[in-house]
N, C-alpha and C positions, 0 to 999 in steps of 0.2 A: 558835234559835227567836226568835220575835218577842216583844215585850214584853206584859205583862198587859193585857187588854182589847183586844188586837189583832184587828182585822178586816182581812184582806188587801185588801179592796175599799173600806174606808171608815175610815181612821185619823183620830184626833182631831188637831186642830191645836194649836200652842203656845198658851198662855194669852195673853189680851190683855195689853198693857203694864201695865194697872192691876191685873192679877191674877197677875203673874209670880211664879214660885216664888222664894223668897229663902232664904238660909242661916239656919240655926237660931239664934235668939238665945241668948246665954249665960244660965245660970241653971238653971231646973228641968230635971232629967233629964240634966245635963251630966256626971255621974259615969260615967267610962269604965273604972273599975277592974275591973269585972266583964264587960268586953267584950273578946273576942279577934277576930282576923281571920285568914282563910285566903285567900291569893292563889294562883292556879294559872296556869301558863303554859308555853309552849314557844317558844323562840327569839323572845322579844319585845323583846330588846335594850333600847334607851333607853325604850321604852314601859314596860317592867317597872320601870326605875329610877324613873320618875315615879309609878308605882303604889305601890311599896313606900315611897317617901319620904312619900307622902301618908298612909300608915298609921302608919309609925314616928313621924312628927311629932305624931300625935294623942294619944300617951300611953296607948295601949291596954295591956291586961294582957299580951298576947302576940300576936306576928305570926308566922305560919307561911307559908312559901312552898313549894308543891309543884311540882316540875319534871318535865316529861314528856319527858325525853331531849333537852334543848337542847344545841346545839353552839356557842352564841354567848357562852359565859361567864356565863350567867344565874345559875348557882348561886354562882359566886364573887362576883358583884355583890350578891346577896342576903346572903351571909355578911358582906361588907364593911359592910353596913348594920345588922348585928346581928340579922338575921332568922334564925329557925330554918328549916333547909332539909330537905325530905323529897324523896328521889329515888325515883320510881316504878320498880318492878322491870321491867327490860327484857324479861323472859321473857313478860310478859303484854301484851295490846294496850292502848294508851293510850285512855282516855276521860276526858272532863271529870268525869263522875260518880265514876269511880274516884279521880281526883285529889282531888276535894272530900272524899270519904270519908277518904282517907289524911291529908289536912290536918286534918280534924276529929278524927280519932283521935289524932293527934300533939298537937293543941291540948289535948285532954282529959288526955293524959299529963303535959303541962307545967303546965296550970292547970285542974284539975277543978272549981274554984270559979267558973269563967266561966259567966254566965247567957245571954249572947247572943254570936253569932258573925257577923261581917260577912264574907260571901263576896264576892270580887271577881275578875274576870278580869284577867290580867296586862296586857292592853292598855288598862286603864282606870285613871284616877286619881280618888280620892275627893275630893269637893268639901268645902270648909270648912263646918262646921256640920252636915253630914249625920249623922255618927255620933252626935252628941249628940241630934239630933232623932229618929233612929230608935230609940235606946235609950229615950228618954222615952216614945215612943209604945208600945213594948212593955211598959214598966213600968206605963203607965196602963191598958192593956187586956189582961188576962190571957188573953183568948180568942184573941189574935192569935198565930199561929205565926211569921209573918214580915212584914216591911214592905219595900217598895221605893219608889223615887222616880224622878226624871227623869234618865235617862241621855241625854247629849247628845253628838253628834258634834263632835270638836274641829275638823275641817276639812270642813264640809259644802259649802264652795265649791270644793273641790279637784276634785270630779267629781260627775256626776249620781248615781253609785252611792252615794257618801257621803251625798248629799242625801236620797236615798230611805231610806237607813238611818236618818238622823236623824229623818225623818218617822215611821218605824216605832216609834222609841223613845218617842214622845210619847203617853202614855195618860192618860185623865182620872183625877183623884184619886178614890179609892173606899175605903170602910172594909170592903168585902166583894168583893175582886177575885178573878178566876179563878186567877191564878198570878203568880209573880215570875220574873224572868230570872236571868242569871248574877250580877248584882250585887244583893244583898239582905242584910238583917240578919235572922237566924233565931234563934228561941228554942231553946236547947239542949234543954230538956225535950221540946219537940215533935219535934225532929230525932231524938232518941234513941227516942222512941215510934214514929216512922216507920221506924226502923232505917236512916236515911240515904238517900242517893241510890241509884238502881238502876244498878249498875256496868255492866250489859250494854247500856244505852241509850247510843248514840253521839251522839245529838242530841236536844235537848228533855228533858234529864234534870231540869231545874228544874220545868217544868210537870208532868212525871210525878210528881215528889215532891209537888207541890201537890195533885194529884188525890187522893193517899193521905192527905195532911194534912186536906183538906176532908172526906173521908169519915170521918175520925176526930173530926170536930166542930170543928176549928180553922178560923180565918179568915185571910185574907191581905189586907193593906191597901196601897194606893198612896198615899203621902203627897205633898202639894203642895209638894215640896222638890226643889231641885237635888241630885242624888246623885253622879253621876260624869261625868267626861269620857271619851269612848270614841274610840279611833282605829281606825276600820274599815280604813283604808288600802286602799280599793278604788278603783283607777283604771283597771281594764281589765274589759271585758265578761266575760272568762273567770272572773274572780274572783266577779263578781256571779252568774254562771251556777252556779258550784259552791256558793255560799252558798244559792241557791234550791233546788238539788238536795238539799242537806242539810235544808232546811226541809221539802220534800216527803217525804223519808225519815222525818223526825221525826213528821209528821202521820200517816202510815200506821202507823208502829210504835206510837205511843201509842193510836191508835184500835183497833189489834189487841190490844194488851196489856190495855186496859181495856174491851174490848167487853162490853156489857151490854144485856139486853132493855129495861131501863128508860131508860138513858141512856148513850150512848157518847161520851166526850170526844173532840173533834177529828174526829168523823165528818164534820161539815160541811166542815171544812178539807180533809179527805182526798178528799171527793167533788167539791168544787168544780172542781179542775183538769180532771177528766174531763167535767163538764158544759160547761165553757167551750171545751174542745178538740173535743169530739165533738158537742155540741149544735148549734152553728151549721152545720157541714158537713151534718149529717143534715137539719136544717130546710131548708137551701138545696137539698139533693138532692130532697127531697119537693116543694118549691115548683117547681123546674125541671121535674120530671116532670109535674106538673099543668099547668104553662104550656106544655109541649110539645104538649099537645092543643089549646091555645088559639092560641098563636103561637110557632112555632119560633124566631123572632127573639128574643123575650123570654127563651126558655129558654136561648139562647146567652149570656145575660148572667149566668149562674150565678156565675162567678168574681167579677164586680163586686159581686154581691149578697152573697157571702161576705165580701169585704173591707168592705162596708158594715155588716154585722152586727158585725164586730170593731171597726170604727170607733165604732159605737154603744156597745159595751162600754167602750171607752176613755173616751168622753164621759161615760158613766155614773159612772165612778170620778172623773173630773176634776170633774164637776159637784158631787159631794159635797165635794171639797176646796175648791172655790170657795165653797160655802155656809159653809165653816168659816173663810174669810178668806184663803185662799191666793192668791198671784198666779197669773195664767193660766199662766205658764211652769211653775211648780211643779206646778200641778194637772195639766197635760198630761203632765209627766214621770211623775207618780204613776200616771195612768191607763195610760200605756204600760207601766210597770213591772208593774202589777197584771195586765195582759192578757198580755203576753209571758211574765211569770213563771210562768204556769200550765204552760208546757211543761217547764221544768226541774223544777218541782214533781212533775209526772207522771213524769218520768224518775227522780226520787228514789224515788218509790213503786215503780216497776218494779225498781229496784236492791234495794229491801227485799225484794220478793216473790221475786226471782231468787236472792238469797242465802239466803232462808228455804227455798226449794225445794231448794237444794243443801245445806242443813244447815250453813251457814256464817254467821258474824257479819260484818257490814259493817265494814270498817276505818275509821279516823278520816278525816273529810272536812275538809280544811283549805283555806282559800281565800286565805291570804296567807302570806308568808315573813317573815324578819327585817327590821326597819326599816333604812333606809339610814342611815349615820352622818352626823353633822353637824347634826342637828336637835335643838333643845331641846324635848322634849315637854311640859315643865312650863310653857312660856311660852304666852301667849294665842294663840288661833287666828291663823294667818297672820303671826306675828311673826318667824319664822325660816325659813331655807331648809332644804332637805333633808328634806321631808316623808316620813314613813315609807311613804306610798303610792307613792313614786318608786322603790321597790326594783326590782331586776332581775326581769323577768317569770319568769325561770327558778327564782326562789325560791319561787314559789307551787306547793304540792303538792296533790294531789287528796285530797280530802275526807277537813266538820262540819255543833248546833246549833248560828241564831243564831244566833237569837238569838239 
């Protein structure tokens, strides 16, 4: 799924240099003795090493890693770092929600005095200062169920797909946000009240949880802080397509689960792909029919008219990005991604309805495989060869949320 505050057609831009997010200062709220962490992953390789090292070095009360059937030595790696490892039962389908719940349960078994838990995906590394800032925010505001911050792509220049992903992650700071993503610090009391994540949701389990938290009177905040480095490792169109399919599946599933006469969360996101895909062709068909009575020649230009409509939709999204300070190239890439992305999102919704009609659960949707060896994920972007995004195309399996 996409990050909090996400609008598929109009994302916020990075803050100006004068307002850039900074690491949390030492001092107030820096006590992490009542903070635990749960990392989840599957075949993340060196990405997982960077993730766990960023947690272990922070001096948290306890770090738990939940493994979903990895075959790359992830469990041994976690154990070597002193992290408690939970292996999901192979008899049941893997979901991120199920993994997070299992990790949380294990954390409570080991340290039932923990007040806050930092959830993080195995392809992310926590930034210096984030844990202290997040804990301080939760201690200062008892109505907050969870806080999130700026997830940033480690290699946005590696591909246009990584770049689009990085643009998605950037949401404006807010003390009353809609939801958080896979990386967030959550209040234990609130999570217990909500009875955890919904294990049947294969994508978008975080916003689904936030819907229930908000209905119980809790709030979600986005802090103006750097939170995590993320390695999307998307270098191929097929990966981006699968990720978009997963997003469409999540929109439809959440809108269906939480359908309400008063307000249906994600109803707009679920409807938009169909409006974009079907609206222009229908409008052009009507226009060409009318023009046929006026000028057959004009009516023959229907295909060009359809292309023109979609070009306008691309320009609409690109213009919004330009107004936020993006360069023209980035804005156009965003506009194309928003427009073309409606097709895989619609496919994802069709997958949801097809499986629901058959009475089956959709299996996990993955868009990337294990990272290639030889890269140091903890190093600054672009500082080492062997980017995880360079993995063999055959390692990417079919489908995930995101966000």
